[in-house]
BATOR-936893 format. One record per residue: residue in three letters; y, x, z of N, C-alpha, C, CB in turn. Coordinates in pm, whole numbers, plus 50000, padded with zeros to 5 digits. Atoms other than C-alpha are relative to their C-alpha. Glycine has a CB too. Layout:
// BATOR-936893
ALAYXZYXZYXZYXZ
...
END
This chain:
// BATOR-936893
ARG501014985750056281138502553824499955002849825498084996450051
GLU500475001750182280948493953473501315005149914499664980149941
LEU498644985550038284528508353429499895006950018501145003350034
LEU500124983849969283878539653584499275006749871498995003450151
GLU501224991850041280618541653343501264999049875498014993449991
ARG499615002350121282838528853077501285017749958500844981050011
LEU498604983149997286068557653141499075016249981501105002150236
GLU501094987350009283008583153163499585002749879498734998350074
ASN500245001550164281578579652845500984996549917499074990549964
ALA499234998450083284338576952657500555013250028500814989949992
ALA499214987350011286098609452770498405009649963501115004750176
LYS501534988350079282238628252713500364997649837497704991750042
LYS500375000850112282638615952392501084998749963499144992449964
GLU499304995150033286068624952330499925015149945500574996950075
VAL500504982149966284638662752406499115003849881498885002850166
GLN500964997650082281868655752175500164996449900499064997150024
GLY499455003350052283338644351937501265003949895499954995550064
ARG499224987650070286068674451825499265008749915500585009250100
LEU500384991750174285388688551486500145015250029501394995749846
PRO499584988150023284698721251425501085008749977499615001349946
LEU498874992650116287268748751321500315002149853499985010450012
SER499824998050154286168749750953500064987849958498915007649922
SER499395015350088286868712350884501535002550011499554981850088
PHE498325002050004290868715950981500115014549899501055000850196
LEU500244991450047290068750150761500724996749823498505002250038
THR499895005750124289988730850421500884993349985499164994149964
PRO498655006550055292538717150175499924985250040500195001449827
LYS499845009349949291788684150284498884994050128500184993549895
PHE500805000249878289698663850568500154988850019500265007850111
GLU499835013450025289188629550676499634998150169498944992249865
ILE500125001049877289048619651058499904980750025501365009250069
ALA499875009649970287438586351162499824996550115499594995449942
ASP499615006649853288178561351477498614993949973501604988450030
LYS501185015250040284288546351481500304987550033498584999750071
ARG499335014349937286028521351753500354991849899501335001550088
THR499295012150068288148507351487500135003449846501554997150069
SER500714994550134286798519151162501295008049919499244985449894
ARG498594995850076290278537751067499345011049945501525003950093
VAL500314982250041289838568050872501105008249968499095002449866
VAL498364992750073292988589850814499505011649942501445005550122
SER499834985550032292908616050587501575009950004499484999949858
TYR499314985350006294358649350579500395013249896499365005350072
GLU500124988050093296148675750375500915009950022500134996649863
TRP498624991749967297608706750376501185003549910499635012350037
ARG498895001250140300838712750188500825010450040501014984449973
ALA499314983850027303388743550117501534990050102500375008349746
GLN498904992749908306268743950401501074989549933500335019849976
SER498805003650057308958737450123499874984549949500345010349885
VAL500185012550045307388703550015500284993750107498804996649945
VAL499225007249821307698688650412500784999050004500115004450127
GLU499044997949923310498700950502501244999549942499825010350057
GLN498474993150079312998710750230499724983849815499535030449921
GLY499655013250122314268678349923500214989150095498584994949872
ASP499395013550014315298645749881498554991450093500324994849796
LYS501105006149958311338636949951499845008250139498765000749890
ALA500364996749877310778657350259499304991450124501045004150035
ILE500595003249906308148646650503500785000350167498925007949976
LEU499164999949914310498662650795501325004449972499565005650084
ASN498334992850007314338666350772500295003750120501304990349956
LEU499254992449885315428693250984501525002650037499605011449990
THR499014996649977318518687950941500954995050080500285001349922
GLY499865008049810320758681151278499275004450099499524984350025
ALA500644996149907318208695651482500195009750087499215001249966
LYS500034989649897318598712751784499135010450080500304995150067
LYS500714996449913317148733751996499654996550121500225007250005
GLU499895009449862315098722152317500375012250121498224990350042
ASP500184993749923315648740452615498365000750089501074996950057
THR501595006249935311678737252750500225004550133498325007149932
ALA500144998049934312408753753031500964990250106499905011049977
LYS498785007549929315088730553182498834982649992502065000849871
GLY500735012850052312948696353297500764991050053498524997750037
SER498985010350003314138668253273499544989850128500054992149842
GLY499595003749873315028643953533498924987750061501614994949987
GLY501125006449965313238609553683499735002050104499085001449941
THR500315002449858313098609654064499394985849993501345001150101
ASP500425013449940313158571354062498544997949910501334986249975
LEU501815006150085310208565253811499415008250131499225008849773
VAL500994992649917308238593954022499764988050115500665016150066
ARG500285009249873309458572154324499244988149998501144995650051
GLY500545018050035308318537854183498355002649959501074990449822
MET501365000450002304918550454079499525007450139499465006749864
LEU501164988849810304058566254445500504987250054500855022450133
GLU500025012249896305608533554616499454989249950501294995650048
LYS501265012850057303518507054352498815005850077499544999249795
SER501464995549943300488528254471500144997850165499605018249958
GLY499844998849804301808523954904500095013050062498614994050090
ILE500384989049961302538554154916501425006850045499165006749891
SER498604997049972305928561955122500575011749967500244998950118
CYS499264986549995308478586555058500775006550105500834999749914
SER499194993849908310228586855351499715015350064500024990650101
SER500124985949932308508620255490499645007749930499255002050102
PHE499274987450055309148643255190501075003250074500474998949864
GLY498744993549951311298668155263500834999950170500914993749904
THR500124992449847310698669755645498835006950042500144990650111
GLY500824992049947308428693755813499565011049873498834991250065
GLN500654993050136305868710555529500894995749876498294994549969
ALA499825008750098306698687355341501125001149845500354989650087
LYS498804992050090308558699154974500964981650010499255008749771
THR498875011250034311468670054881499904995549878501415004450010
LEU500675009550132310708641554599500645004149902500144983649997
GLU499144994450065313548659554420498975011749920501245004750098
GLU500954989050047310718690354391498744996249971499865010250091
PHE501395009550042307548666054370500494997249828499844980950118
SER499855007250130309558648554055500225009949865501304990050017
GLY500334983250045309838686353922499165003449912499505008150098
GLU500944993950075306908694753909499324988949948499165009750071
ILE500245017050072305868659853756500805007449887500874981350088
HIS499815000150117307918665353469500135014649960501014991749972
SER500154990050044307848703753432498455001249932500385008450101
GLY500965000650020304528698953366498975011150108500105001049863
ALA500954995249890303048717653672498634990750023500865000250140
ALA501075007249987301098689553734500484983449956499445002650156
ARG500085012550032300458654153665499754986750094499145001149919
LEU500585011549898300318617653846499504990749901501164992150109
MET501235008050100297208598653705499764989650123498245011449941
MET500205008549854295648567953913498495000349972500814981850023
ASP501705000750015291878569654010499004986750030499445010750104
ALA500535011049992290108539153873498764995750075499904997849897
ALA501045004249880287618537754150500434998050091499115007250041
LYS499445011949870290018527854420501284994949931500495007950184
HIS498755004150031292668502954339501345003449998500064993650039
SER498425002949924296258513254311500075014150021500214989150163
SER499814988449948295548543754385500305015049954499194999950050
VAL499374994850111297688569654231500005021250068501934988949977
VAL500454982649897296358614054303500725006549865497595007250043
ARG499044985950081298618647854192498905003849936500805014750100
VAL501524990250111295878663253888501355012650005499264990449746
VAL499074981050022296628704553901498944997449915500125018250136
ASP500874992450043294738720353593500115012950059500035000149873
ILE499774986049948293268752553705498935008649926499845001150167
VAL500924993950042291448779453487499735011350138500395005549850
LEU500534990349950289078804853637499275007349985499794999050054
LEU500624989950097287628835953523499215011950061501095005949914
ARG500644993749931284368848453603499625008549915499194994350067
LEU500084987150077284018881153486498825009350024501195007750027
PHE501014991149998280978902853459499645010149948499334996649987
HIS499834987450051279868934753445498625010249998501115005750084
SER502234997449962275708948453437499655009850028498744999149885
SER500434987849975276188977153625499614994950122500905012249990
SER500125009649868274118973053946499454985950028501184998150040
GLY500625016750028271758942253806501214994349968499204990550138
GLY499085010850003274738929953715501684989350117498864993049983
ARG498964998649862278158923453952501554987849931500685024150030
TYR498495004750018281058895453921501115007150080500114985350038
LEU498754998149923284528901254018500754984650123501135003949858
ILE499605005349898285798888254328501164996650035499705005050066
GLN498534996049907289348882154472499574993250176501844988849909
SER499924999149821289338886654883500394996350079500265006350056
GLY498744996449928292628888754957501415000049891499735015950070
GLU498204999150082296318886654893501084999250088500454986749892
LYS498835000849929299718897954975500744996549966500425006750037
TYR498584997950071303008887954920501575008150045500354986649982
SER499114994250035306188901454831501005003050191500654989849860
ASP498825007449886307508885755223499225006750101500224980150023
GLY501074991449912304738904355417499054988250016500585007450161
ARG500675009249985302808871655448498415004849892501014986649962
GLN501174999550055298748875655337498704995150046499895010249980
ARG501425006050036295428859055300499035010250013499894994249854
THR501954991650053291748874955356498844993050025499425015250093
GLY501455006549952288368868055368499934979049907500164999750251
ILE499735009750088289308842155094498604996349847501595006049947
TYR501265001650073286398847254850499844991749917499104998250064
GLN499875008250152287018831854509500065001649851500914994949998
LEU500074994550080286698834454152501945000749928498724993449932
PRO498484998150006290288847154017500364987049916500525015549922
GLY499115014950108292348820253865501474998950042499284980850039
THR498955002949981295728804353804500404982149968500645010449926
LYS500145014750039297238769053736500335004049823501354987550099
LYS499975001050155297468764353327501164994949958498954991749941
GLU498515004150048301118758953197499814988549911500855012249917
PRO500285012750087301498726252998499815003549853501214989650010
HIS499874995150183302238749752611498875005050009501245012149927
GLU501084992650033298688767452698498984995550025499955010150041
ASN501555006250024295088765052598498865008650037499724996749848
THR500564989649891292398775152811499695017350019498874995250015
MET500224990050031291528806752663501665004550005499095000449877
GLN498474996649910295508817552702499825000650153501254987149977
VAL500044996949826295378811553066499035012650014499264985050106
ALA501364989949943291778834153084500845017549953497914995349869
GLN499794985350044293728862852886501405003250096500275001949807
ARG499304997049904296448857553093500215006650134500134993950006
ILE500664996949939294588863353364500085014250038499144995749959
LEU499714983649987293578895453283500975010749945499055005249963
ASP499024991950031296638906953150501085002050127500614994249874
SER498815003949874299118896453450499215006450127500344979950030
ARG500615004549935296838892053703499015015450118499284989549892
LEU500724985349973294358918253689500155012349942498834999449983
VAL499484989750073295988942453461498515010749956501305007950105
MET501754992850077292258946353273500044997849877498364992750042
ASN500155000050233293898948352876499165010749997501845005749859
ASP501104988250065291878981652881498914999050060500335015050013
CYS501354996249971288548969952981499234994849876499474993850143
LYS500875007150139287268954352613499604985850098498185011849923
VAL501345013349947286468919652797500344990249882500264989650197
ARG500075008350118285088898452558499944987150062498825002949903
LEU499955012949925285648861452689499414990349890501604995650054
ASP501055006850069283248835052577500684984950039498265003950058
ASN499375017749999284718801852412498764989749981501224996149845
THR500835009350003281728785252387499124992650101499435003849931
THR500785007249889280288774152724501414997050045498805008650111
LYS498665007949881282778751652917499234998350117500764981949957
GLU499835005549826282488745253294500714992550050500315007650087
PHE499085009649916283858718253485500134994350101500174992749969
TYR500345006449901284338704953795501414997750082498875007550068
GLU498865003349929286798688954043500115004550172500064984749979
GLU500034998049827288108696954420500794987050052500925016350064
GLU499105009649993290138671154554500415003350203499134982349936
GLU499414997949853292468677254905501454988250014500585019650018
GLU498525002049962295788664355092500715017950014500064989550176
SER498924989549966298348687755086501375000850112500525001249881
PRO498935007249923300948688455347501505005549927499855004050180
SER499215000650018303508694755142500294990249876500225010450012
TYR500035013750044302838661354956499204984450074499425002849874
PRO500725009249865302368637355248499204985549939501504993750127
GLY500595014050055300138606255163499615001649832501284986650023
VAL500735004150130299148619454805498895008850017500815002149854
ARG501204992650023295658628854723500615014449877498654987149926
THR499904990650107295738663054484498205003349997501215014850042
VAL501964998950041292388662354279500615017349843498874972149861
TYR499794984050072292218704154127498844996449880499465017450127
ARG500735002650124290508698753759499785014649977500814991249876
LYS500384987450011289068732653730498865002149912499755004850121
GLU501164995350094287528750653423499695016850056500584999249811
ILE499854993949985285568780853434499685004549876499775001850090
VAL500514997450065285598806353165499205014950014500724996949923
GLU500914986949996283088841453137500725009549925498514998649938
GLY499574982550127284398877253020498715008550059502175013450049
LYS500294987550007282618905853004500275013949972499544999149969
ILE499434986750037283438940153040499295006549918500215008350101
THR500594994050066282568961352776500075015349958500064993349929
THR499314983050028284298993552752499005004850068501695006050066
THR500854990949904282309024052884500915013150045498535005449917
ASP499504988049911285049042853004500205002750139501005002249970
PRO499835001149856284699059353287500915002450098499345004750036
SER498805002549940288229061053377500284988050037500905003649935
VAL499585012550041288599028553335499504990050097499554997149863
LEU501245010149907285429014053511500655006550096498035001349991
ALA499544999249908286519033153814501134995650035499915007950017
ARG498885006649991290289020553810499624986650070500654998749865
VAL500255015549958288698986453875498604997550086499904990449856
GLY500625003949917286558997754133498274999649953500704987950035
LEU501184995650054283149003153909499145006550029500085003749931
LYS500414989949966282489035354022499845001750135500615007849951
VAL499775000149849282849031954406499304985350031501795001450048
ASP500235013349916281479005054643501004997750064498944999650095
LYS499095002349911284848995654766501554989249922500335016650055
PRO499165008650048287388967454728501395007149924500314991050117
TRP499004996050004290698975254520501284987949963499775010749917
SER499105013949986293698958254416501294999549887500734999250171
SER499564998950187296308948754128501304992850081498824988249824
GLU499535011349923299788938954189500894994349852501025004850167
ASP499735012050106301358912553980501985001449959499454980750103
SER498945005049976305268903653830500914999950105499814992149982
ARG499245006149922306178888654116499685003950172499824985449956
LYS500264988349889305158917754357498984989550139502035007850074
VAL501614999649895301708902254542499025007549935499134984050026
THR501104989750031299138921554550498294993050046500455015750104
ARG501125008249942295698908654512498875006649999499774987849936
VAL501464991350007292238924854630498694995349946499585003550133
PHE501145003650060289188922154446498785005250073500055004249867
CYS500844989950009285398937554496498954989749922499585008050148
TRP501405005850160282218931854264498554997350095499435019649830
MET501135007949953279328910854385499374999649900500184987450055
SER501304999750065275918908454328500124981050007498485010550103
ARG499925017850015275148865754254499834998850149498584990049892
LYS500625005749857273008868154610501285000150102498605011250069
GLN498654999649899276288886154797500914985649988501125014449949
CYS499045010850024278588854354642499474989050035500474998549872
GLN500655013550003275748829054725500665001950181497864998049945
SER499844995749852276348845155113500704996450038500115010150044
HIS498355006949979280338838755098500204988249919501305010549951
LYS499825012150073279898807954905500765003049900500524989450070
VAL498854993950103281658819154613499614988349878499735020349942
LYS500405006650108281528792854363500095001749863500354991550012
LEU500694991950155280218811754059499834987249868497935007750041
PHE500325010350147279198779853815500444992550040498694995249934
ALA499125012949912280978747053812498224993550073501244983449843
PRO500815005749943278458724154004499124990049926500594995650090
LYS500525006350085276228698253881500394989849955499164998750022
GLU498765013450014277958672453979501175001549948500484994350121
GLY498924995350074280798686853863500104994849835499885015350012
THR499305005650185280678676853502500014989649990499325002949858
GLU499755015650068280578639553542501904996749968499284985850146
VAL498594998750002283918631253457500924990650075500364999749874
SER499475014149882286348613653718500804989449943501075005050131
ALA499545015250035287748580953658501555001250026499234986850106
LEU498694992950043291278594353628500904992649862499505016249955
VAL499015007350087293918572553406500815004449962500504991650031
TYR498304992549993297768578353338500124986050153501634996649777
ALA499555004949934299658559853606500584990949970500385005250046
PRO499415004150094301188528753509501445000250051499444987949954
VAL499065000650020304738529353465500344989749937500265008349967
GLY499225006950065307788506553342499864989650127499614996549841
LEU499695010949930308668472153458499024985749995501314997849955
ASN499995011449997307608437953508500214988149918500474999950060
MET499285011850028308708405753377501244997950096499044988450009
GLU498855006949878310808397953692500915011749972499434998250200
GLU499104987749987311958434653739500995003549830498745014950047
LEU499295006650132312788431153345501194996649998499504989049957
MET499225005850037314438404353350501415003550086499474987949997
SER498244997649906316958415753660500545010949958500075002850180
THR499554984250073317318453653508500864993449904498635011449915
LEU499475005950133318558433453178501274991350041498804990349919
GLU498895007349931320428408853372501815009750039499104995250157
LYS499474989449900322108436153613501285012249910498355009650065
GLY499324989750088323068459153253501114988649914498685009949885
GLY499535007650077324868429453102499454994549887500825004249978
VAL500925007050137322198419452856499964989249992498685001949983
ASP500015014050009322058383052716498324996950004500874994649854
VAL501704998450052318298381752781499374984349903498815001950183
SER501055012350019318038341552648499975001349835500624982150069
LYS500714993850160317978362052308499005001949946500115009649968
PHE501674990950057314668380052327499164981649971498755015250205
GLY500615012150053312278355752160500524987849925499524995550092
LYS499365003950119314688341651884500035011549909501364994950025
GLY499664990050098314238352151561498885010349965501185007150048
SER500824985950015313048387251480499905003550123500635012049915
SER500174989949852313638395351856499004998950014500624997750138
LYS501494998749956310658404452061499924990250138499565017750036
THR500025008549826310048382852382500415012150143497844993050041
LEU500244989049894310328393652705498865007850046500294995550097
LYS502224995749960306548399652805499815009949872498294980049969
GLU500244987250100306708423352453500625011050013500274997949873
PHE499854988549921308978444452622499645001050059500645003950038
SER500564999649879307758441352937498955010149975499544986650051
ASP501244990650089303808453052762500565011349974499434994649850
GLU499414986050056306098481652557500365012550118501534995949919
LEU499624995049866307808495352899498615003850067500874988550089
ALA501675001249953303608491453074499455011849952499064986849933
LYS500654991450096302458512152781500385015950020500404995049856
ALA499384992050005304668537052842500585007549846499365006050081
GLU499934997850166306078535952456501155001450020499584989249880
ALA498975001849961309298531552602500554997250119500234994649947
THR499534999849835311628535052878501854994950029499765019950062
LEU498615004750000315038521652968500335011950114500304981750044
ALA498944988449962317828540953064501264997150008500055010449916
THR498994999049961321358540853204500605010749910499965001350130
GLU498924989050045323878563452994501164998449988499865004949896
GLY498665006150007327468560153028500464988450077500194996649880
GLY499935014749953326968527553213499754990849912501194996350049
GLN501105011550113325038512552933498685005649966500694997049830
LEU501595004049963321378498952950499725002249892499454985950052
LYS500414996850184319568520152626498765002250058500785015449883
ARG501874997850008315768516852563500105018249907498854981349846
ILE500154990050030314588552152488498885001649945500235006250076
VAL501204991450051311708564252221499775011149979499674998049916
ASP500274984449981310618598852288498465001449895499715004750204
VAL500994997950090308198608251969500035017350009500354992249843
VAL500784979149973306028642952022499765005049813497355000350122
VAL500734994650121305508656051642499685011749973500494997849905
LEU500284985850078303418686051545500235000249924499095005749978
ARG499444988850130304388707551308498775009749995501685010550041
VAL500984992549984300938723951271499745012949869498894989650017
VAL499744985650090301048758151065498545007749992501275011850087
ASN501374994650062297908771250880500105017750009499864993949815
SER499494985649994298138809350992499775003749882499415009550098
SER500574986250102296148823250660501264994049865497544999149933
ASN499044998350093298758806950428501134994150025499634996649888
GLY498105004249920302208787350630500264985549938501775013549924
GLN499775013150038301068754150486499914990650116499104996249896
LEU499405005549842301968726550734498694983949979502604994250003
LEU500465011249926299588696450827500464985250015500035003950102
VAL499585015250040300138659850684499054990250001500514998849870
GLU500635011749990299148624950753499784997549880500584990250065
ALA500045000150183298328620350370499804980849987498045012449907
GLU500355018949984296898579550430498875000150124499044990749817
GLU500995008249944294928554050574499324991349971500234996250065
VAL501125007750056291718535350530499644992150116498775008849942
LEU500555013749849291588500950779499514989549869501924989550150
ASN501265013150061289098469850670500185002949814500714976750058
SER500084994550170289158483250270501434998949981499024989549867
ASN498294992450037293138486750294500215012350053501364992050062
THR499774990550048294708514850189501504999350000499305001549890
LYS498534996449987298118527550330500525014550029500524992150104
VAL498904981550061300208559750222500464998050124501645002049836
LEU499294996749851301478576550545500955008950001499115005250103
ASN499074989950057302878609150450500905001350127500824995149853
ARG499824995749871303398621450768499885007750102499844996550029
MET500114986249950303538646451057498954991250094501525010250068
PRO501055009549874300508640051378501365001650053498255006850107
ALA499084997749892302608627351616499034987150128502014995249936
THR499755013949876302578604051975501254993250072499395003750122
LYS499135002349904304928588352187500055007550106499904989550035
ARG500554988249833305588607352501500224989150109501375018250057
ARG499625010049904305658587752835501075007750076498784994550093
PRO499054997849913308208588153058499735013950095500114987050079
ASP500894990949877306108610953352499885010449927498434995150062
GLU501654988250034304488636053089501255011449914498004989849833
HIS499284985050045305858670452973499674996749852499215017450069
GLN499594999950109306338674552607498865009549973501465002749977
PHE501364995950081303648694752540498144997650036500215015449998
LEU501015006749939301308678152789499714987149816500784991350198
ALA499985008750120302118651352482499365004649859501394997249976
ALA500044994150171301628676652217498395004350001501285016949957
GLN501434998149925298088685652375499074983349992500405005350197
ARG500475013150054297158647952343499924996349873500644991350043
VAL499935005750137298118646551975498165011949990502025005149871
LEU501384987149990295228681951973498774989049990499885011850190
THR501485006549964292508658352134499894984449966499675001650170
LYS500325011850056293258624652078499874993349870500564995050042
VAL499885004150177294738619851698499635009949939501444996649930
LEU500824987750108293258656051539498585000750018500485016550028
HIS501405000850013289978651551737500025017649982499344988549860
MET499794982650008290988692551762499105007750194502615003849990
ASP500145001349911289868710552040501135015650050498474997150019
PRO498724994750000293068726852190500075018949995500684993250140
ASN500074985550029291428762252166500725009649865498615001349992
PHE500334998150135292008760151792501505006550008499524985949890
VAL498254991049956295778766651849501015009350125500854990149999
THR499374992049892298488781352003501204992749998500155016249979
LEU498335009150010302168759652092500725016950053500394980150170
ASP498774989150016305168780852031500844992950091500775002849838
PRO498425006749958307808767452309500715010550028500154989650133
SER498684995450069310438788752200500434994349895500015012049963
SER499305001650113310958769651887499744983449996499455010049869
VAL499835020149977311008730352022501214997149913500504992550198
LEU498865006250099313448710351791499854987850041499895001249835
VAL499185013950007315458677951865500494992849921500814999650044
LEU498935006150109316518654251649499974986050076499454999549808
GLU499555015449914317978621751815500934991649940500725002050141
GLU498945008450042319858591951684499814988050038500224999749873
GLU499475006849891321278564351853500304985149884501555009650090
LYS499865010450108320878526551632499974988250124498604999749861
ASP500515017049999320818485851729498745000549953500864988649899
SER500885004350019317788472851704499694982950010499455007650064
SER499795017850009317458430851560498605000450126499584988749782
SER501355003349920314018434451823500494995750145498905014250009
TYR499204996649821316108443752153501314995049936500155021350086
PRO498775005649982319108422152113500935006350141499684984350011
GLY499454999249926322038434252302499825014650080499824989150047
ILE499914981249958320648473752375499935009049843498155006550121
ARG500174988150092321118505152197498305007250040501485012350036
THR501424994350032317848521752062500565012250052499294999949834
ILE500214992450069317908557552099498325009249980501065006050034
TYR501534993850079315118575251914500105014450022499834997149810
LYS500034983249930314378614152041498945001549926499775004250184
LYS500554995150092312368630951758499545016950065501034998349871
ARG499604989449994310708660851956499245012349917500085001150122
ILE500994987950102308908691051675499735007150065500465008349885
ILE500614996249979306588711351867498895008049850499824991150090
THR500394990650089305298739351620498315002550053501125013950006
ALA500984996449970301648748751672498975006449872499624989550071
LYS500324988950049299948776751505498524999450001500605010950067
LEU501784994649983296078774751394499155008149964499254994049972
LEU500764988549975294088799951453498724999549824499094997350199
PRO500994993050102292178818451148498544995650049500175018050000
ALA500725002849972288718813251102499355017650029499604989249915
SER500234982949921287008845051341499065004149963499835002750153
END
């Protein structure tokens, strides 16, 4: 119970400790880590200084464009994570269940994540992020937009569902982008002059076991965004059902037709619509990253099968097998076989934060720890877990490194660049290391 309370308190402090947008718009600012007393100084520098010349911090020479629509492999990784949690993969691909390859593809595409429930020992859960839109209009004492049904292009349909309109969050999106996508694509209400509220945060979770993923619990993390219709155009109001008391529908690009109606709060209560996050839903769940990597015995076996002389570890400047195992367990590196050769892979996500007002780039200038000052001169970055989508790693840089609300920036999925270098390391004798650096551009919003 003590562990759960620490996890809950840490998550709450992370959200509470996020800085206001104004903090990031000053030429220089500092971010302090109260736990370690480490203070990092940041500053905005001209793009030409950061990316060009002999002293460039981010040298993009040789960088290749990444196909972000293509998911990475890792079926064996996902299988191992499930089996270590006591979940058999034998039922995948039978009956209604999806194949393990489909499940792995979902994880690596960022559509879902595998995490561990600290409240239940070694229990792995599938986590899906959902954004719901609570759309309000002041007519007739106040009414809310509710989805009551939907019909698919193949003729299948659902009725009587009565829920707030919503959709899954893509890994490169922030919450407000998803809310806007719901308005534009699902509701086709871009002419309704909807004012979205970014100041109120409402979260809750729902859990279920899906027949598509046998034995795997799914936790839906839901965030509610409120929007108010401000248009007074009679034709627009009539088109979205606000002039007549009857259902209306909209069709999206995939030919899915959704049926909507307007309900008072009392009507929503009678249809058991969750208009607001329940009070108990504000508690932070005890979900942490699921363990990956290899223990000492598994690592030794893997290295020996790969033809690596394990007797050389722990001698001279080389790391011990335990240090290597710890690194893999922390997901700071992974082992993979390429061309029949065992290789260590270090995957780093670098965030190229652009100030939209002047085009300058954000740089970590220096850090102060225990009264010692160290020059950094680097971009904000983090190591990507092998089971993690690159944009989810970028989101971690925003929240964990920069203490920034993800709604302050937009991530560009079309301009991801990758730099790759392979070389030997004295710390890992007999193993070549591939260093992958993924550069993701994030544009900081101007002051509103």
